[in-house]
MARKEZA-848286 format. One record per residue: residue in three letters; x negated, y, z of N, C-alpha, C in turn; residue number from 1. Coordinates in Angstrom, 1 decimal, decimal comma. Example, Ala and Ser with C-alpha at 12.3 -4.5 7.8 and 13.67 -1.06 7.14 Angstrom:
2
+------+--------+--------+--------+--------+--------+--------+--------+--------+--------+-----+
: type :   n.c1 :   n.c2 :   n.c3 :  ca.c1 :  ca.c2 :  ca.c3 :   c.c1 :   c.c2 :   c.c3 : seq :
+------+--------+--------+--------+--------+--------+--------+--------+--------+--------+-----+
:  ALA :  -13,2 :   -5,7 :    7,8 :  -12,3 :   -4,5 :    7,8 :  -13,2 :   -3,3 :    7,8 :   1 :
:  SER :  -12,8 :   -2,2 :    7,1 :  -13,7 :   -1,1 :    7,1 :  -12,9 :    0,0 :    7,9 :   2 :
+------+--------+--------+--------+--------+--------+--------+--------+--------+--------+-----+
//
This chain:
64
+------+--------+--------+--------+--------+--------+--------+--------+--------+--------+-----+
: type :   n.c1 :   n.c2 :   n.c3 :  ca.c1 :  ca.c2 :  ca.c3 :   c.c1 :   c.c2 :   c.c3 : seq :
+------+--------+--------+--------+--------+--------+--------+--------+--------+--------+-----+
:  MET :   -6,1 :   -3,1 :   11,8 :   -6,7 :   -2,3 :   10,7 :   -6,7 :   -0,8 :   11,1 :   1 :
:  ARG :   -7,7 :   -0,2 :   10,8 :   -7,9 :    1,2 :   11,2 :   -7,3 :    2,2 :   10,2 :   2 :
:  SER :   -7,1 :    3,4 :   10,6 :   -6,5 :    4,4 :    9,7 :   -7,5 :    4,8 :    8,6 :   3 :
:  GLY :   -8,8 :    4,5 :    8,8 :   -9,8 :    4,7 :    7,8 :   -9,4 :    4,1 :    6,5 :   4 :
:  VAL :   -8,7 :    2,9 :    6,5 :   -8,3 :    2,2 :    5,3 :   -7,3 :    3,1 :    4,6 :   5 :
:  ASP :   -6,4 :    3,8 :    5,3 :   -5,5 :    4,7 :    4,6 :   -6,2 :    5,9 :    4,0 :   6 :
:  SER :   -7,2 :    6,4 :    4,6 :   -8,0 :    7,5 :    4,0 :   -8,7 :    7,1 :    2,7 :   7 :
:  THR :   -9,2 :    5,9 :    2,8 :   -9,9 :    5,4 :    1,6 :   -8,9 :    5,2 :    0,4 :   8 :
:  ILE :   -7,7 :    4,6 :    0,8 :   -6,7 :    4,4 :   -0,2 :   -6,2 :    5,7 :   -0,8 :   9 :
:  GLY :   -6,0 :    6,7 :    0,1 :   -5,5 :    8,0 :   -0,3 :   -6,5 :    8,6 :   -1,2 :  10 :
:  SER :   -7,8 :    8,5 :   -0,9 :   -8,8 :    9,1 :   -1,8 :   -8,8 :    8,4 :   -3,1 :  11 :
:  ALA :   -8,7 :    7,1 :   -3,1 :   -8,6 :    6,3 :   -4,4 :   -7,5 :    6,8 :   -5,2 :  12 :
:  ALA :   -6,3 :    7,0 :   -4,6 :   -5,2 :    7,4 :   -5,4 :   -5,4 :    8,8 :   -5,9 :  13 :
:  THR :   -6,0 :    9,7 :   -5,1 :   -6,2 :   11,0 :   -5,6 :   -7,2 :   11,0 :   -6,8 :  14 :
:  GLY :   -8,1 :   10,1 :   -6,8 :   -9,1 :   10,0 :   -7,8 :   -8,6 :    9,2 :   -9,1 :  15 :
:  PHE :   -7,3 :    9,1 :   -9,2 :   -6,7 :    8,5 :  -10,4 :   -6,9 :    7,0 :  -10,4 :  16 :
:  TRP :   -7,1 :    6,4 :   -9,3 :   -7,3 :    4,9 :   -9,2 :   -5,9 :    4,3 :   -8,7 :  17 :
:  TYR :   -4,9 :    4,8 :   -9,3 :   -3,5 :    4,4 :   -8,8 :   -3,3 :    2,9 :   -8,8 :  18 :
:  ALA :   -3,6 :    2,2 :   -9,9 :   -3,3 :    0,8 :  -10,0 :   -4,1 :    0,0 :   -8,9 :  19 :
:  GLU :   -5,3 :    0,4 :   -8,7 :   -6,1 :   -0,3 :   -7,6 :   -5,5 :    0,0 :   -6,2 :  20 :
:  ALA :   -5,2 :    1,3 :   -6,0 :   -4,7 :    1,7 :   -4,7 :   -3,3 :    1,0 :   -4,5 :  21 :
:  GLU :   -2,5 :    0,9 :   -5,5 :   -1,2 :    0,3 :   -5,4 :   -1,4 :   -1,2 :   -5,0 :  22 :
:  GLU :   -2,3 :   -1,9 :   -5,7 :   -2,5 :   -3,3 :   -5,5 :   -2,9 :   -3,6 :   -4,0 :  23 :
:  ILE :   -3,8 :   -2,8 :   -3,5 :   -4,3 :   -2,9 :   -2,1 :   -3,1 :   -2,6 :   -1,2 :  24 :
:  LEU :   -2,4 :   -1,6 :   -1,4 :   -1,3 :   -1,2 :   -0,5 :   -0,2 :   -2,2 :   -0,5 :  25 :
:  ARG :    0,1 :   -2,8 :   -1,6 :    1,1 :   -3,8 :   -1,7 :    0,8 :   -5,0 :   -0,9 :  26 :
:  HIS :   -0,5 :   -5,3 :   -0,7 :   -0,9 :   -6,4 :    0,2 :   -1,0 :   -5,9 :    1,7 :  27 :
:  LEU :   -1,4 :   -4,7 :    1,9 :   -1,6 :   -4,1 :    3,2 :   -0,3 :   -3,9 :    4,0 :  28 :
:  VAL :    0,7 :   -3,3 :    3,3 :    1,9 :   -3,0 :    4,0 :    2,6 :   -4,2 :    4,7 :  29 :
:  PRO :    2,8 :   -5,3 :    4,0 :    3,4 :   -6,4 :    4,8 :    2,6 :   -6,9 :    5,9 :  30 :
:  VAL :    1,2 :   -6,9 :    5,7 :    0,4 :   -7,3 :    6,8 :    0,5 :   -6,4 :    8,0 :  31 :
:  ARG :    0,5 :   -5,1 :    7,8 :    0,7 :   -4,2 :    8,9 :    2,1 :   -4,3 :    9,5 :  32 :
:  ARG :    3,1 :   -4,5 :    8,7 :    4,4 :   -4,7 :    9,3 :    4,4 :   -5,9 :   10,3 :  33 :
:  ARG :    3,8 :   -7,0 :    9,8 :    3,8 :   -8,2 :   10,6 :    2,9 :   -8,1 :   11,9 :  34 :
:  VAL :    1,7 :   -7,5 :   11,7 :    0,8 :   -7,4 :   12,8 :    1,1 :   -6,2 :   13,8 :  35 :
:  LEU :    1,3 :   -5,1 :   13,2 :    1,5 :   -3,9 :   14,0 :    3,0 :   -3,5 :   14,3 :  36 :
:  GLY :    3,9 :   -4,0 :   13,5 :    5,3 :   -3,6 :   13,6 :    5,7 :   -2,6 :   12,7 :  37 :
:  GLU :    7,0 :   -2,6 :   12,4 :    7,6 :   -1,7 :   11,4 :    7,4 :   -0,2 :   11,7 :  38 :
:  ASN :    7,4 :    0,2 :   13,0 :    7,4 :    1,6 :   13,4 :    6,0 :    2,1 :   13,8 :  39 :
:  HIS :    5,0 :    1,3 :   13,7 :    3,6 :    1,7 :   14,0 :    3,1 :    2,8 :   13,1 :  40 :
:  ASN :    2,4 :    3,8 :   13,6 :    2,0 :    4,9 :   12,7 :    1,2 :    4,4 :   11,5 :  41 :
:  HIS :    0,3 :    3,4 :   11,7 :   -0,5 :    3,0 :   10,6 :    0,3 :    2,3 :    9,5 :  42 :
:  THR :    1,4 :    1,5 :   10,0 :    2,3 :    0,9 :    9,0 :    3,0 :    2,0 :    8,2 :  43 :
:  LEU :    3,5 :    2,9 :    8,9 :    4,3 :    4,0 :    8,2 :    3,4 :    4,8 :    7,3 :  44 :
:  LEU :    2,2 :    5,1 :    7,7 :    1,3 :    5,8 :    6,8 :    1,0 :    5,0 :    5,5 :  45 :
:  SER :    0,8 :    3,7 :    5,7 :    0,6 :    2,8 :    4,5 :    1,8 :    2,8 :    3,6 :  46 :
:  GLU :    3,0 :    2,8 :    4,1 :    4,2 :    2,9 :    3,3 :    4,3 :    4,2 :    2,6 :  47 :
:  VAL :    4,0 :    5,3 :    3,2 :    4,0 :    6,6 :    2,6 :    3,0 :    6,6 :    1,5 :  48 :
:  ASN :    1,8 :    6,1 :    1,7 :    0,8 :    6,1 :    0,7 :    1,2 :    5,3 :   -0,5 :  49 :
:  LEU :    1,8 :    4,2 :   -0,3 :    2,3 :    3,3 :   -1,4 :    3,3 :    4,1 :   -2,2 :  50 :
:  ALA :    4,3 :    4,7 :   -1,5 :    5,3 :    5,4 :   -2,2 :    4,7 :    6,6 :   -3,0 :  51 :
:  ALA :    3,7 :    7,3 :   -2,4 :    3,1 :    8,4 :   -3,1 :    2,3 :    7,9 :   -4,3 :  52 :
:  THR :    1,6 :    6,8 :   -4,2 :    0,9 :    6,2 :   -5,3 :    1,8 :    5,9 :   -6,5 :  53 :
:  ILE :    2,9 :    5,2 :   -6,1 :    3,9 :    4,9 :   -7,2 :    4,5 :    6,1 :   -7,8 :  54 :
:  SER :    4,8 :    7,1 :   -7,0 :    5,4 :    8,4 :   -7,5 :    4,4 :    9,1 :   -8,4 :  55 :
:  GLU :    3,1 :    9,1 :   -8,1 :    2,1 :    9,8 :   -8,9 :    2,0 :    9,1 :  -10,3 :  56 :
:  GLN :    2,4 :    7,9 :  -10,4 :    2,4 :    7,2 :  -11,7 :    3,7 :    7,5 :  -12,5 :  57 :
:  GLY :    4,6 :    8,3 :  -11,9 :    5,8 :    8,7 :  -12,6 :    6,9 :    7,7 :  -12,4 :  58 :
:  ARG :    6,8 :    6,7 :  -11,5 :    7,8 :    5,7 :  -11,3 :    8,6 :    6,0 :  -10,1 :  59 :
:  PHE :    9,3 :    7,1 :  -10,2 :   10,1 :    7,7 :   -9,1 :   11,1 :    6,8 :   -8,4 :  60 :
:  PRO :   12,0 :    6,2 :   -9,2 :   13,0 :    5,3 :   -8,6 :   12,4 :    4,2 :   -7,7 :  61 :
:  GLU :   11,3 :    3,7 :   -8,2 :   10,6 :    2,6 :   -7,5 :    9,9 :    3,1 :   -6,2 :  62 :
:  ALA :    9,5 :    4,4 :   -6,2 :    8,9 :    5,0 :   -5,1 :    9,8 :    5,1 :   -3,9 :  63 :
:  GLU :   11,1 :    5,2 :   -4,1 :   12,0 :    5,4 :   -3,0 :   12,1 :    4,1 :   -2,2 :  64 :
+------+--------+--------+--------+--------+--------+--------+--------+--------+--------+-----+
//
């Protein structure tokens, strides 16, 4: 999966599409962990985007 996916997700989150972005990221993160590995840049970026999306919704404890 290319990093363009993260750009699209980031844009969606910025555009107040948090629920949709979160749903996609919750599916994407485990796939990237399995396929690319835990420490791959794209995996880490997806995890950061998921945490930011959750945080932007005010669910701070869950974002950690």
